[in-house]
Every structure is written in C-alpha cells, then in structure tokens.
Backbone as a ProteinNet text record, in pm:
[ID]
protein_1_A
[PRIMARY]
MIIKVPYISLVNLIMNREVVKELFQSSFSLNALKEELSLLCYDEAYRQKMLKGYEDLGYVVGGPGSSERTAQRMVEGVGY
[TERTIARY]
3961.8	3819.8	3816.9	3707.9	3664.3	3531.6	3552.6	3420.3	3371.8	3263	3223.4	3157.2	3219.3	3165.4	3121.9	3026.1	2993.3	3080.2	3182.7	3299.2	3418.4	3525.4	3649	3703.4	3648.3	3693.3	3634.8	3723.9	3674.9	3553.3	3575.3	3468.5	3340	3348	3203.9	3157.2	3249.4	3202	3133.7	3183.8	3121.9	3001.5	2992	2853.8	2761.3	2813.1	2715.8	2665	2727.7	2705.4	2831.3	2826.6	2941.8	2946	3049.8	3083.3	3191.2	3289.4	3398	3385.7	3423.2	3427.6	3540.5	3517.3	3607.4	3652	3775.2	3819.3	3941	3904.4	3982.9	3958.4	4057	4042.3	3963.6	3867.5	3813.4	3744.2	3736.2	3654	3754.4	3884.5	3995.5	4044.3	4047.2	4127.4	4168.7	4265.5	4311	4175.1	4083.2	3968.9	3886.4	3863.4	3773.3	3843.3	3976.5	4025.2	4024.9	4056.5	4026.8	3898.8	3788.6	3653.4	3633.9	3673.8	3653.6	3721	3840.8	3925.9	3838.6	3796	3726.5	3598.8	3533.4	3409.3	3450.8	3540	3589.8	3630.8	3701.1	3762.8	3658.2	3554.2	3479.6	3327	3293.2	3135.6	3118.3	3069.4	3057.8	2962	2852	2734.2	2792.6	2880.5	2945.7	3037.6	3124.4	3223.4	3145.9	3031.4	2984.1	2906.9	2860.4	2786.4	2901.3	3010.6	3111.7	3161.3	3187.6	3217.7	3111.6	2998.2	2874.4	2880	2918.7	2947.1	3042.7	3158.5	3251.1	3202.8	3123.3	3071.7	2983.6	2899	2807.6	2899.4	3006.8	3095.3	3138	3186.8	3221.8	3122.5	2985.5	2885.6	2884.3	2888.1	2870	2978.3	3114.2	3230.1	3237.2	3160.5	3153.8	3203.8	3228.9	3271.6	3402.6	3451.5	3595.4	3635.6	3754.6	3791.3	3745.6	3688.9	3628.4	3745.6	3858.3	3969.9	4019	4044.2	4113.6	4019.9	3885.7	3790.2	3791.6	3791.7	3798	3932.8	4046	4171.1	4162.7	4113.7	4100.5	4015.3	3909.5	3830.4	3887.5	3966.4	4048.9	4142.8	4211.7	4315.7	4241.1	4153.7	4060.5	4008.4	3986.6	3920.2	3999.1	4154.6	4254.7	4308.6	4263.8	4293.6	4411.7	4442.6	4542	4499.9
3582.8	3564.3	3448.3	3369.6	3262.3	3298.8	3253.8	3264.4	3119.8	3095	2970.7	2995.6	2936.5	2937.1	2790.8	2798.2	2649.4	2582	2656	2618.2	2664.9	2599.3	2648.5	2720.8	2661.9	2686.2	2825.9	2905.2	3043.8	3027.7	2935.3	2912.5	2884.3	2797.9	2750.9	2859.2	2939.7	3054.6	3143.8	3196.4	3303.7	3246.8	3106.2	3058.7	3013.9	3002.7	2962.5	2823.4	2736.2	2596.5	2538.1	2406.3	2319.2	2295.9	2373	2365.1	2257.9	2272.1	2162.8	2088.9	1968.3	1867	1919.6	1948.1	1969.3	1877.2	1830.2	1722.2	1765.8	1775.5	1808.9	1750.5	1756.4	1692.2	1572.9	1551.1	1415.8	1357.1	1458.9	1411.2	1370.1	1407.1	1352.3	1225.8	1126.8	1005.3	968.3	875.7	828.8	773.3	717.7	645.5	769.2	864.2	987.6	1050.9	1069.6	1134.4	1045.7	926.3	836.4	833.9	834.7	854.8	985.2	1086.2	1216.6	1221.8	1172.7	1186.5	1096.7	975.5	885.6	947.3	1015.5	1089.1	1194.8	1269.3	1378.2	1330.2	1218.9	1163.3	1080.2	1005.2	918.5	932.8	1036.7	1058	1189.1	1183.3	1293.4	1406.8	1362.6	1439.9	1506.5	1438.1	1497	1609.8	1582.2	1674.3	1797.7	1783.8	1900.7	1972.9	1925.7	1982.6	2082.5	2030.3	2121.4	2221.2	2206.6	2308.7	2393.1	2368.7	2461.7	2551.1	2507.8	2578.8	2685.1	2652.9	2741.1	2858.1	2819.9	2905	3010.5	2970.1	3049.8	3132.1	3088.3	3170.8	3280.2	3243.3	3356.1	3480.1	3445.5	3556.3	3630	3550	3609.7	3721.4	3684	3785.9	3873.5	3874.2	3980	3952.7	3828.6	3787.6	3816.6	3792	3811.5	3960.2	3994.4	4121.5	4178.9	4107	4174.3	4208.9	4133.2	4181.3	4318.1	4320.1	4441.4	4546.2	4543.1	4652.4	4689.4	4604.6	4629.4	4710	4664.3	4727.7	4875.6	4890.9	5034.3	5115.6	5077.8	5147.3	5181.4	5089.8	5119.3	5214.7	5218.5	5314.3	5464.7	5463	5580.2	5633.6	5550.9	5594.3	5665.1	5627.9	5699.7	5812.2	5840.4	5970.8	5954.5	5833.8	5829.4	5843.7
-7625.6	-7680.7	-7773.1	-7746	-7828.5	-7898	-8041.1	-8113.3	-8163	-8193.5	-8235.4	-8376.8	-8477.9	-8628.6	-8670.3	-8750.8	-8818.1	-8893.2	-8949.2	-9046.5	-9010.1	-9065.6	-9056.7	-9206.2	-9300	-9429.8	-9477.8	-9532.1	-9575	-9678.9	-9764.4	-9864.8	-9798.3	-9712.4	-9630.5	-9543.8	-9481.7	-9409.2	-9486.4	-9601.7	-9701.9	-9727	-9780.7	-9829.7	-9737.6	-9604	-9481.8	-9515.8	-9592.8	-9609.5	-9656.8	-9625.7	-9671.8	-9832.1	-9870.1	-10017.8	-10036.1	-9954	-9943.4	-9809.7	-9800.1	-9694.1	-9598.1	-9472.8	-9367.8	-9294.5	-9300.2	-9235.4	-9142.2	-9007.7	-8914.1	-8769.5	-8685.4	-8552	-8563.2	-8486.2	-8502.8	-8618.5	-8712.5	-8822.6	-8930.6	-8909.8	-8988.8	-8965.1	-9075.3	-9057.6	-9190.4	-9199.8	-9328.2	-9413.2	-9351	-9421.7	-9455.4	-9386.7	-9426.3	-9542.4	-9557.8	-9646.7	-9778.7	-9776.6	-9886.3	-9945.7	-9856	-9904.3	-9969.8	-9919.5	-9973.3	-10113	-10121.2	-10251.2	-10347.4	-10304.1	-10408	-10444.2	-10368.9	-10421.6	-10529.1	-10484.3	-10571	-10719.2	-10719.6	-10824.3	-10918.3	-10852.2	-10916.9	-10913.7	-10833.8	-10833.3	-10891.7	-11022.3	-11096.9	-11044.7	-10966.5	-10922.9	-10789.4	-10715.2	-10596.4	-10622.9	-10712.7	-10791.4	-10833.6	-10928	-10985.5	-10869	-10768.7	-10660.3	-10591.5	-10569.4	-10527.4	-10616.9	-10751.4	-10851.5	-10847.1	-10842.7	-10837.8	-10724.1	-10607.4	-10499.1	-10507.3	-10582.1	-10607.7	-10702	-10806.3	-10904.3	-10826.8	-10737.7	-10658.2	-10577.2	-10526.5	-10440.4	-10529.2	-10668.4	-10737	-10756.1	-10757.1	-10766.5	-10621.8	-10523.6	-10403.3	-10357.2	-10412.7	-10379.3	-10489.2	-10593	-10699.3	-10820.8	-10868.1	-10989.4	-11018.2	-11133.6	-11187.3	-11171.3	-11112.6	-11094.2	-10952.4	-10887.5	-10745	-10656.4	-10649.6	-10566.3	-10622	-10738	-10796.7	-10792.2	-10812.9	-10784.3	-10642.2	-10540.2	-10402.5	-10368.1	-10413.2	-10385	-10440.3	-10562.8	-10614.2	-10536.1	-10482.7	-10414.7	-10281.4	-10206.3	-10113.4	-10128.5	-10228.3	-10267.8	-10286.1	-10351	-10369.3	-10241.6	-10154.1	-10008.8	-9938.6	-9952.3	-9877.9	-9938.6	-10054.1	-10123.7	-10223.5	-10273.8	-10371.8	-10515.9
[MASK]
++++++++++++++++++++++++++++++++++++++++++++++++++++++++++++++++++++++++++++++++

C-alpha cells in the first residue's frame, strides 16, 4: 500500500505546514544544506519563525507533560 503525504517530517505532518525545511531526494544537495544552515544561523526572522512553529506544535500536542498524561490514560484504559 502506498500513501501520499505532503511532508515526511513528523513535525510538519502534525502541523500540516512546513515548520522545518525538508531536504531529501532531489531537494537535497550540499548547496541546499549550506543555504538552510546559513538561514538558521544568521537569519533571525527565519530562525524565529521555525521556533514559533515548534512552540505552536507544543500546544497542538497538549503542552508539557502530554506524553506522560497520554501514557497514564493508556494504562488506566487497560485496567492497571
């Protein structure tokens, strides 16, 4: 079975937008990697946009402690 998704990064899939640049297959090259690293290191607005995306992701997945809360609910659900 083959499925088509707009992104390969879990972050981007969850947010349904590009939070992090995806460099793979034909979009990956040494120059593309250098350009992305340069943007992250030297372009404050670019870096802040990505960090804001991660902050937004935190809210979408339930904030701090969401993994622990989910695990606890799973344990409770099976009767332990």
